[in-house]
C-alpha positions in Angstrom: 0.0 0.0 0.0 1.3 3.4 -0.9 1.2 6.4 1.4 0.2 8.8 -1.5 -2.6 8.3 -3.9 -1.8 8.9 -7.6 -3.3 12.4 -7.7 -1.3 13.5 -4.6 1.9 12.1 -6.1 1.3 14.0 -9.3 0.7 17.2 -7.3 4.0 16.7 -5.4 5.8 16.1 -8.6 4.3 19.3 -10.1 5.3 21.3 -7.1 8.8 19.9 -7.2 9.1 20.7 -10.9 8.0 24.3 -10.1 10.6 24.5 -7.4 13.3 23.3 -9.8 12.0 25.8 -12.4 12.5 28.6 -9.8 16.0 27.3 -8.8 17.0 27.3 -12.5 15.8 30.8 -13.0 12.7 30.0 -15.1 10.3 31.3 -12.5 10.4 34.2 -10.0 10.1 33.3 -6.3 6.7 35.0 -6.1 5.4 32.9 -9.0 6.7 29.7 -7.4 5.0 30.7 -4.1 1.7 31.5 -5.9 1.7 28.2 -7.7 2.7 26.3 -4.6 -0.3 27.9 -2.7 -2.6 26.6 -5.4 -1.2 23.1 -5.4 -1.3 22.8 -1.6 -5.0 22.2 -1.8 -4.2 18.6 -3.0 -1.1 18.1 -1.0 -1.0 15.0 1.3 -1.8 15.6 4.9 1.2 13.7 6.1 4.8 14.7 6.4 7.4 13.4 4.0 10.4 11.6 5.3 13.7 13.1 4.2 15.2 9.7 4.7 13.3 8.6 1.6 15.2 11.0 -0.7 17.7 8.4 -1.8 14.8 6.1 -2.8 13.1 8.9 -4.6 16.2 9.8 -6.5 16.6 6.1 -7.5 13.0 6.1 -8.9 13.7 9.4 -10.7 16.8 7.9 -12.3 14.7 5.2 -14.0 12.0 7.5 -15.4 10.9 6.9 -19.0 11.5 10.5 -20.0 15.2 10.3 -19.1 18.0 10.2 -21.7 21.1 8.6 -20.4 22.2 10.3 -17.2 19.9 13.3 -18.0 16.6 13.7 -16.1 13.6 14.4 -18.4 11.6 17.2 -16.8 8.5 19.2 -17.6 9.3 22.6 -16.2 7.6 26.0 -16.3 8.2 29.6 -17.1 4.8 30.5 -15.5 1.2 29.5 -15.5 0.5 27.5 -18.7 4.0 28.0 -20.1 5.4 24.4 -19.7 8.4 23.0 -21.6 10.3 19.7 -21.8 14.0 19.8 -20.9 16.8 17.3 -20.0 18.8 18.4 -17.0 21.8 16.6 -15.5 21.1 14.4 -12.5 24.0 16.0 -10.8 24.9 17.0 -7.2 23.1 20.4 -7.5 19.8 18.8 -8.6 20.1 16.3 -5.7 20.7 19.2 -3.3 17.5 21.0 -4.5 15.4 17.9 -4.3 16.8 17.3 -0.8 16.0 20.9 0.2 12.5 20.5 -1.2 11.8 17.3 0.7 13.2 18.6 4.0 10.8 21.5 3.6 8.0 19.1 2.9 9.0 17.0 5.9 8.2 20.0 8.0 4.8 20.2 6.4 5.7 23.3 4.3 5.2 25.3 7.5 8.6 26.9 8.1 8.2 29.9 5.8 7.2 30.1 2.2 10.1 28.4 0.7 12.7 25.7 1.4 
C-alpha cells in the first residue's frame, strides 16, 4: 500500500518541478509561491520523510522521460508555459530535491520556501 494516492503524487511532482524551475531561473520566487499555494489544496496531509530522498532519486533515475544520465523534466516559465528539458542528474539537482523534501517533511510550514 502506498502512502500517497496517484493524484497527490502527481501534485507533489508538479510542485517539485515548479521548485526546480525557480531554482534554475525560469520562475520568479513569487510565481513559485503562488503556484505552490494553489497546489497545496491537493497536498497530502502527512509529512514526508527526508530519509526517503535516496529512494526517490533512484526512482527518478529510471523515469521513462530520461535520456542517459539526464533527467527528463517538464518545467515551467509561468502558468500555462510548460516545456520539456533534459537536466543533469548532478549534485546540485540532488541538493535542490533534498531541500524541497526537507521543507515538505516540516509540512511546508517553516516559511514560504525551502
